[in-house]
KOLGUKOL-398645 format. One line per 5 residues: their letters; for each residue x, y, z of C-alpha. Coordinates in nm, 2 decimals, padded with zeros to 4 digits. Example, Ala and Ser with C-alpha at 12.3 -4.5 7.8 and 13.67 -1.06 7.14 Angstrom:
BEGIN
as) 01.23,-00.45,00.78 | 01.37,-00.11,00.71
END
This chain:
BEGIN
mlavi) -01.04,-00.42,01.29 | -01.24,-00.48,00.97 | -00.92,-00.50,00.76 | -00.78,-00.78,00.99 | -01.11,-00.97,00.96
lnwmg) -01.10,-00.94,00.58 | -00.74,-01.05,00.57 | -00.82,-01.36,00.76 | -01.13,-01.43,00.54 | -00.91,-01.41,00.23
aaala) -00.65,-01.65,00.39 | -00.93,-01.89,00.48 | -01.08,-01.87,00.13 | -00.74,-01.95,-00.02 | -00.69,-02.24,00.23
vapfi) -01.02,-02.40,00.13 | -01.02,-02.33,-00.24 | -00.76,-02.58,-00.36 | -00.98,-02.87,-00.24 | -01.27,-02.77,-00.46
itsie) -01.09,-02.57,-00.73 | -01.25,-02.78,-01.01 | -01.59,-02.65,-00.92 | -01.73,-02.30,-00.99 | -01.75,-02.23,-00.62
gqala) -01.38,-02.32,-00.58 | -01.27,-02.09,-00.85 | -01.49,-01.81,-00.72 | -01.35,-01.87,-00.37 | -00.99,-01.85,-00.50
atgli) -01.06,-01.53,-00.68 | -01.23,-01.38,-00.38 | -00.95,-01.48,-00.15 | -00.69,-01.32,-00.37 | -00.89,-01.00,-00.40
lltrq) -00.92,-00.98,-00.02 | -00.55,-01.04,00.03 | -00.45,-00.80,-00.24 | -00.56,-00.51,-00.01 | -00.32,-00.63,00.25
aianr) -00.04,-00.66,-00.01 | -00.11,-00.30,-00.13 | -00.11,-00.17,00.23 | 00.23,-00.33,00.29 | 00.37,-00.22,-00.05
lwnlv) 00.44,-00.57,-00.16 | 00.42,-00.50,-00.53 | 00.53,-00.85,-00.64 | 00.25,-01.01,-00.44 | 00.00,-00.75,-00.58
alnli) 00.10,-00.85,-00.93 | 00.08,-01.22,-00.86 | -00.26,-01.18,-00.69 | -00.40,-00.98,-00.98 | -00.27,-01.23,-01.24
gvigy) -00.43,-01.51,-01.03 | -00.76,-01.32,-01.01 | -00.77,-01.26,-01.39 | -00.69,-01.63,-01.45 | -00.95,-01.76,-01.21
lttll) -01.22,-01.52,-01.34 | -01.14,-01.61,-01.70 | -01.18,-01.98,-01.62 | -01.49,-01.91,-01.41 | -01.66,-01.70,-01.68
gai) -01.58,-01.97,-01.94 | -01.76,-02.23,-01.72 | -02.07,-02.02,-01.67
END
């Protein structure tokens, strides 16, 4: 049950993040959403999505750390 809740939280974070992506909070929300959804992609063995999610997390965290 916890996994399902975390999956929905990740999806919600990615749904909201684009509207505030220019802020630090938006970038953190996007990275968090991708991290939460990566667990689901791993569980379903969707390696292309795992790779895309990890690349996205690295990109958002790089931008986020440069802004702090």
